[in-house]
C-alpha positions as CSV (number, residue, x, y, z in Angstrom):
1,M,76.0,137.8,170.6
2,P,75.5,135.4,167.5
3,L,74.7,132.5,169.6
4,S,71.9,134.1,171.7
5,F,70.4,135.6,168.6
6,L,70.4,132.0,166.5
7,T,68.9,130.7,170.1
8,A,66.2,133.5,170.2
9,I,65.6,132.7,165.9
10,A,64.9,128.8,166.9
11,V,63.3,129.1,169.5
12,G,60.8,131.5,167.4
13,T,61.0,129.3,164.7
14,I,59.2,126.7,166.8
15,L,55.4,128.4,167.9
16,L,55.4,129.5,165.3
17,M,55.9,126.8,163.5
18,L,52.3,125.6,166.0
19,P,49.3,125.0,165.1
20,V,48.1,127.9,167.2
21,A,50.2,130.6,165.5
22,R,48.4,130.9,162.5
23,V,45.3,131.3,161.7
24,G,44.1,128.3,160.4
25,P,44.2,124.5,160.7
26,D,47.8,123.4,160.5
27,G,51.3,125.2,161.6
28,A,53.1,127.6,159.6
29,P,56.1,125.9,157.0
30,F,59.7,126.2,158.5
31,L,60.6,128.1,156.1
32,T,58.1,131.1,156.6
33,A,58.1,130.4,160.6
34,L,62.4,131.0,160.4
35,F,62.0,133.2,158.1
36,T,59.3,135.6,160.1
37,A,61.6,134.7,163.3
38,T,64.9,135.6,161.9
39,S,63.5,139.0,160.4
40,A,61.4,139.9,164.0
41,V,64.9,138.8,166.2
42,C,67.0,140.6,164.0
43,V,64.5,143.8,164.5
44,T,64.0,143.9,160.0
45,G,60.3,143.6,159.3
46,H,60.8,141.8,156.1
47,I,57.3,140.1,155.5
48,V,56.5,136.6,153.5
49,V,52.6,136.5,154.4
50,D,50.5,139.6,155.5
51,T,50.9,139.2,159.6
52,P,48.0,140.7,160.9
53,T,45.2,137.8,159.1
54,Y,48.8,134.7,158.2
55,W,49.3,134.6,162.2
56,T,47.1,134.9,165.1
57,G,46.9,136.8,168.8
58,F,49.1,134.0,170.1
59,G,51.2,134.7,166.3
60,Q,51.8,138.5,166.9
61,A,52.4,137.7,170.6
62,V,55.0,136.0,170.5
63,I,56.9,138.5,166.9
64,L,56.6,141.0,169.2
65,A,58.0,139.3,172.6
66,L,61.4,138.3,169.6
67,I,61.5,142.3,168.3
68,Q,61.4,143.2,171.4
69,V,64.0,140.3,173.0
70,G,65.9,141.3,169.6
71,G,66.2,144.7,170.2
72,F,67.2,145.3,174.2
73,G,69.8,142.0,172.8
74,I,71.3,144.3,170.8
75,M,71.4,147.5,172.5
76,T,72.7,146.4,175.7
77,G,75.3,143.8,173.9
78,S,76.6,146.3,171.7
79,T,77.0,149.1,174.6
80,L,78.8,146.1,177.2
81,L,81.0,145.7,174.5
82,G,81.2,149.1,172.9
83,L,82.5,149.9,177.0
84,L,85.0,146.6,177.1
85,I,86.4,147.8,173.4
86,S,87.0,151.7,175.5
87,R,89.1,150.5,178.8
88,R,91.2,148.4,177.1
89,L,91.8,151.3,173.9
90,R,92.7,153.8,173.7
91,L,90.9,157.5,174.2
92,T,92.0,158.1,171.4
93,S,90.7,154.9,169.5
94,R,87.2,155.4,170.9
95,L,85.1,156.2,167.8
96,L,85.2,152.9,166.2
97,V,83.1,151.7,168.5
98,Q,81.8,155.3,169.5
99,T,81.3,154.5,172.5
100,E,82.7,157.6,174.7
101,T,80.7,157.3,177.6
102,P,83.6,157.7,180.9
103,S,80.7,158.0,183.1
104,M,79.6,154.9,182.4
105,A,81.8,151.9,183.9
106,L,82.5,148.3,182.7
107,G,81.9,147.0,186.2
108,D,78.4,147.9,186.6
109,V,76.9,145.6,184.2
110,A,73.3,145.8,186.0
111,G,73.0,149.1,185.6
112,V,73.4,148.9,182.4
113,L,71.2,146.9,182.0
114,R,68.8,148.5,184.1
115,L,69.2,151.9,182.4
116,V,69.2,150.8,178.8
117,F,65.6,148.6,179.9
118,L,64.6,151.6,181.4
119,V,65.2,153.8,178.2
120,T,63.4,151.2,176.1
121,V,60.3,151.2,178.4
122,G,59.8,153.9,179.0
123,V,59.6,155.2,174.8
124,E,57.5,152.4,174.0
125,L,54.9,153.5,176.5
126,V,54.7,156.8,176.0
127,T,54.8,156.1,171.6
128,A,52.1,153.4,172.5
129,T,50.2,155.5,175.2
130,I,49.8,158.7,172.1
131,L,49.4,156.1,169.7
132,S,46.7,153.9,172.0
133,L,44.4,157.3,172.7
134,H,44.7,158.5,168.9
135,L,43.2,155.4,167.0
136,H,40.7,155.2,170.4
137,L,39.2,158.9,169.6
138,K,39.8,159.8,166.4
139,Y,39.1,156.1,164.7
140,G,37.0,155.1,166.9
141,Q,38.7,151.7,167.6
142,G,37.5,150.2,170.7
143,W,40.2,150.3,174.2
144,G,41.2,146.9,174.2
145,T,42.3,147.4,169.4
146,A,43.6,150.4,170.5
147,I,45.9,149.8,172.6
148,W,47.2,146.1,171.5
149,S,48.0,148.8,168.1
150,G,49.0,150.6,169.7
151,V,51.5,148.6,171.6
152,F,52.8,146.4,169.1
153,H,53.8,149.6,167.1
154,A,55.6,151.5,169.8
155,I,57.8,148.4,170.0
156,S,58.1,147.6,166.3
157,A,58.9,151.5,166.3
158,F,61.3,152.2,168.8
159,N,63.1,148.1,167.9
160,N,64.0,149.8,164.3
161,A,61.7,147.1,163.5
162,G,58.6,148.0,161.2
163,F,56.4,144.8,161.4
164,S,53.1,146.2,161.4
165,I,49.6,144.2,162.2
166,Y,47.6,146.8,159.0
167,S,48.3,144.8,155.9
168,D,49.2,147.6,154.0
169,S,51.8,149.0,156.5
170,L,51.4,152.5,157.4
171,I,49.7,153.4,154.6
172,G,46.4,154.0,155.6
173,F,47.4,156.8,157.5
174,A,49.4,159.0,155.7
175,V,48.3,162.1,155.9
176,D,47.5,161.6,159.8
177,P,50.7,163.0,161.0
178,L,48.8,162.3,165.4
179,F,50.3,158.9,164.0
180,L,52.7,159.1,162.1
181,V,55.2,161.2,163.9
182,P,55.7,159.6,167.7
183,I,56.5,156.9,165.9
184,M,58.9,158.3,163.5
185,I,60.3,160.4,166.9
186,A,60.8,156.1,168.3
187,V,62.7,155.0,165.3
188,V,64.8,158.4,165.1
189,L,65.6,157.5,169.1
190,G,65.5,154.3,169.3
191,G,68.0,154.4,166.1
192,L,70.6,156.9,167.4
193,G,71.9,153.8,170.0
194,F,71.4,154.2,174.1
195,P,75.5,155.6,174.5
196,V,74.1,158.8,173.1
197,L,70.6,158.9,174.7
198,Y,72.5,158.3,178.0
199,E,75.1,161.3,177.1
200,L,72.5,163.7,175.7
201,Y,70.4,162.8,179.5
202,R,73.5,163.4,181.7
203,K,74.3,166.3,179.7
204,P,71.5,167.9,177.5
205,G,73.2,171.4,177.4
206,W,76.4,170.9,177.0
207,P,77.3,170.1,173.3
208,G,80.9,170.9,173.5
209,R,81.4,167.8,176.4
210,W,79.7,165.5,174.7
211,S,82.2,162.6,173.5
212,V,83.0,162.5,169.0
213,H,80.6,160.1,168.8
214,T,77.7,161.9,169.4
215,K,78.4,165.6,167.6
216,I,79.1,162.5,164.7
217,T,75.7,160.9,165.4
218,L,73.7,163.8,166.1
219,F,75.5,166.0,162.9
220,V,74.8,163.0,160.3
221,T,71.6,162.1,161.6
222,A,70.0,164.8,161.0
223,M,72.3,165.4,157.5
224,L,70.7,162.6,156.7
225,L,67.4,163.1,157.6
226,V,66.3,167.0,155.9
227,G,68.5,165.5,152.4
228,G,66.6,161.9,152.3
229,A,63.4,163.7,152.9
230,A,64.1,167.4,150.1
231,A,65.2,164.4,147.8
232,F,62.3,162.1,148.1
233,L,60.0,164.7,148.0
234,A,62.1,165.6,144.6
235,F,61.0,163.0,143.4
236,E,57.9,161.5,144.3
237,W,56.3,165.2,144.6
238,S,54.1,164.4,141.0
239,N,54.9,160.8,141.4
240,P,50.9,159.3,140.7
241,G,51.2,156.5,142.1
242,T,52.8,158.2,145.8
243,F,53.3,162.0,147.1
244,G,50.9,163.3,143.4
245,P,47.6,163.4,145.1
246,L,48.9,164.8,148.7
247,G,48.2,168.5,149.3
248,W,51.6,170.0,150.7
249,G,51.0,169.2,154.0
250,G,50.7,165.2,153.2
251,K,53.8,165.8,150.9
252,V,56.0,167.1,153.1
253,L,54.8,164.5,155.8
254,G,55.5,161.8,153.8
255,A,59.0,162.4,152.7
256,M,59.6,163.3,155.9
257,F,58.2,159.7,157.0
258,H,59.6,158.0,153.9
259,S,63.2,159.4,155.4
260,V,63.6,158.5,158.2
261,M,62.0,154.5,157.7
262,T,64.6,154.5,155.7
263,R,66.9,154.7,158.6
264,T,66.4,151.3,159.1
265,A,62.7,151.3,160.2
266,G,60.4,149.4,158.0
267,F,56.6,150.5,158.4
268,N,56.1,152.8,154.9
269,A,52.9,154.7,154.5
270,V,53.0,155.0,150.3
271,D,53.8,151.7,148.2
272,I,57.5,151.6,148.0
273,G,57.3,149.5,144.3
274,L,55.3,152.4,143.4
275,M,57.6,154.0,143.7
276,R,60.8,156.0,140.9
277,P,64.0,154.1,140.3
278,E,66.3,157.4,141.6
279,T,63.4,157.4,144.8
280,L,64.6,153.3,145.0
281,A,68.6,154.7,144.3
282,V,68.4,157.3,147.2
283,S,67.0,155.6,150.0
284,D,69.4,152.6,148.7
285,V,72.1,155.0,150.1
286,L,69.9,155.7,153.4
287,M,69.6,152.1,153.5
288,L,73.1,150.6,153.5
289,I,74.2,154.2,155.8
290,G,71.6,153.2,158.8
291,G,72.2,154.6,162.0
292,G,73.9,155.1,165.1
293,S,76.2,152.2,166.8
294,A,74.7,150.6,169.7
295,S,71.6,151.4,168.8
296,T,68.0,149.0,167.0
297,A,69.5,150.1,163.8
298,G,71.1,148.1,161.5
299,G,73.2,149.6,157.7
300,I,77.3,150.6,158.3
301,K,76.3,153.2,161.1
302,V,76.4,156.8,160.3
303,T,80.1,157.6,162.3
304,T,81.6,155.0,159.6
305,F,80.4,156.7,156.8
306,F,81.7,160.1,158.6
307,L,84.8,159.0,159.4
308,L,85.1,157.7,156.2
309,G,84.0,161.0,154.4
310,V,86.6,162.8,156.7
311,V,89.7,160.4,155.7
312,V,88.5,161.3,152.1
313,F,88.4,165.0,152.6
314,A,92.0,164.9,154.6
315,E,93.7,163.4,151.5
316,I,92.2,165.7,149.0
317,R,93.6,168.4,150.9
318,G,96.9,166.7,151.2
319,E,96.5,167.0,155.3
320,P,99.0,164.1,157.1
321,D,96.1,162.9,160.0
322,V,93.2,163.1,160.3
323,S,90.2,165.0,162.8
324,V,87.4,165.8,163.4
325,F,86.5,167.7,166.2
326,R,89.5,168.2,167.4
327,R,90.0,165.3,167.8
328,R,92.8,162.5,165.8
329,L,91.6,159.8,164.7
330,P,94.0,156.8,164.9
331,A,95.3,154.8,161.4
332,D,93.9,151.6,162.4
333,V,90.7,153.5,162.9
334,Q,90.4,154.3,159.5
335,R,91.4,150.7,158.6
336,Q,88.5,149.1,160.5
337,A,86.4,151.2,159.3
338,L,86.8,150.4,155.8
339,T,87.2,147.1,156.7
340,V,83.6,147.3,157.3
341,V,82.1,149.1,155.1
342,L,84.3,146.4,152.5
343,L,82.5,143.4,153.8
344,A,79.5,145.3,153.7
345,V,79.6,146.2,149.7
346,G,81.0,142.4,149.1
347,L,78.6,141.2,151.0
348,V,76.2,142.8,149.8
349,V,76.8,142.2,145.8
350,L,76.5,138.6,146.6
351,A,74.1,138.6,147.0
352,T,72.1,140.3,145.4
353,L,74.2,137.9,142.1
354,V,72.6,135.5,144.0
355,L,69.3,136.8,144.0
356,L,69.4,138.2,140.3
357,T,70.8,134.0,139.2
358,V,67.3,132.5,141.0
359,T,65.0,135.6,139.9
360,N,62.9,137.4,136.9
361,F,63.1,140.8,138.8
362,T,65.0,144.1,137.7
363,L,68.7,144.9,139.3
364,D,66.8,147.9,141.3
365,V,64.4,146.0,143.2
366,V,66.8,143.0,144.1
367,L,69.6,145.8,145.2
368,F,67.2,147.4,146.8
369,E,65.9,144.0,148.5
370,A,69.5,143.2,149.5
371,I,70.5,146.6,151.0
372,S,66.7,146.1,152.7
373,A,67.9,143.0,154.2
374,F,71.6,143.4,154.9
375,A,70.7,146.7,156.8
376,T,67.3,144.9,158.8
377,V,65.8,148.0,157.5
378,G,62.3,145.8,156.0
379,L,61.0,148.0,153.2
380,S,60.0,146.2,149.7
381,T,59.4,146.2,146.4
382,G,57.2,143.8,147.4
383,I,59.0,140.9,146.2
384,T,59.1,139.0,149.0
385,D,56.9,136.9,149.0
386,D,57.7,136.1,145.1
387,L,61.4,134.5,145.9
388,P,62.1,131.3,145.8
389,P,63.0,129.5,149.0
390,I,66.9,129.8,148.7
391,G,66.1,133.1,147.4
392,Q,64.2,133.6,150.7
393,L,67.0,132.1,152.2
394,V,69.6,134.2,151.5
395,L,67.7,136.8,152.8
396,V,67.5,135.7,156.1
397,A,71.5,135.3,155.9
398,L,71.4,138.9,155.0
399,M,69.7,140.0,158.2
400,F,71.3,137.7,160.4
401,I,74.6,139.2,158.5
402,G,73.5,142.6,158.6
403,R,72.1,142.7,162.5
404,V,75.1,140.7,164.5
405,G,77.5,140.4,161.5
406,T,78.8,144.2,161.6
407,I,79.1,144.4,166.0
408,T,80.9,141.0,165.8
409,A,83.3,142.3,163.1
410,A,83.5,145.8,165.0
411,A,84.9,144.0,167.7
412,A,86.3,141.8,167.0
413,L,88.7,144.2,164.8
414,A,89.1,146.8,167.4
415,L,90.2,143.9,170.2
416,R,92.7,142.5,167.4
417,S,94.0,145.6,167.4
418,R,98.5,145.9,168.0
419,Q,101.4,146.3,167.1
420,T,103.7,144.0,165.3
421,P,107.3,144.1,166.3
422,F,109.1,144.9,163.1
423,R,107.9,147.0,159.5
424,Y,108.4,145.8,156.1
425,P,110.0,148.2,153.2
426,E,107.9,150.7,151.6
427,E,107.3,150.8,148.4
428,R,104.2,151.9,147.4
429,P,102.0,151.0,144.1
430,I,100.5,153.2,142.2
431,V,96.9,154.6,142.6
432,G,94.3,155.4,140.1
């Protein structure tokens, strides 16, 4: 998977450096093209130039193609890796990769690819149709412009990319639920992951027969979406730069929209740079958690977050076993989840320190930028294009590692699980 993503990024960089891809006489500089290609393939949404004014129609089409290739590759690659691991491990160890889907067979690779393709195209087509009709009927855009905008934002939304062909992202639609809600739905569906969507399709009315992964993903997703919206509503209610001037409906819509976007989508309907520090802090947490496994969302994944919470709760209660939904979690799964989280936190901290060293920005905005890049969110307080070259390269590395590294690390940890023929004597150090 890493090699295929590197190849896509390299091809995208070359195409974006062509003079035909940029508005003006010359092609884009290498770093600008590399940053944009990485952001598109890793479905992040971070930009260092204004997409609609800097890139030509050809350049925007290249970006859209890279988003689609990256999103489809993530869903298929993660799903097939999950199936491989679930066949190799015992049933009780499948929670790590969150792909308990017995109805999908590893041998039917073509079938899995076909299903992922149909789901992707189906959601994007419905979303694009709704957006295009709305842009034409309400805003009077010509059919060509409306269809291009609808298709671009539908693909960007389902793949959780966050790229927009409007200079202010979606701020112009801040109080338009008929435009924002379809995008929110596409983002959530893309962030649930193919195994969950497949299981919901096969067993729509049988929650009792859903896998542990599906139950956890749906429960934690709903909890984070509602909790995040409530927090944003409370913190930004009277902020004159964001929700303050909006009516009741606009405030609620804006809070829900931002809560969904922190699931690694990257669109914004208000100016992120004007949000209060406490709102940025809540956004940091939501972005780091991310979405579901085998999805287009990034982050450490909701199942990993929930699993660690269950481990802590069991330890507080003094229970010998960690269980969830009447299923016991093996110790190696707990260690693997902890490893993924610590590696993610360590990488974000290291990147933040580097960015603080090479810039004069404050900790809150630098930390927000680092987490947004690692979790492939794409939200920004507006400092991305002001970063020095070394800072932009740090974000490039974060986007790539955050997109491919978490999947690869989780799969490697699961596949390396083995029994040792001996055990050392036990001794307990002092904790705390």
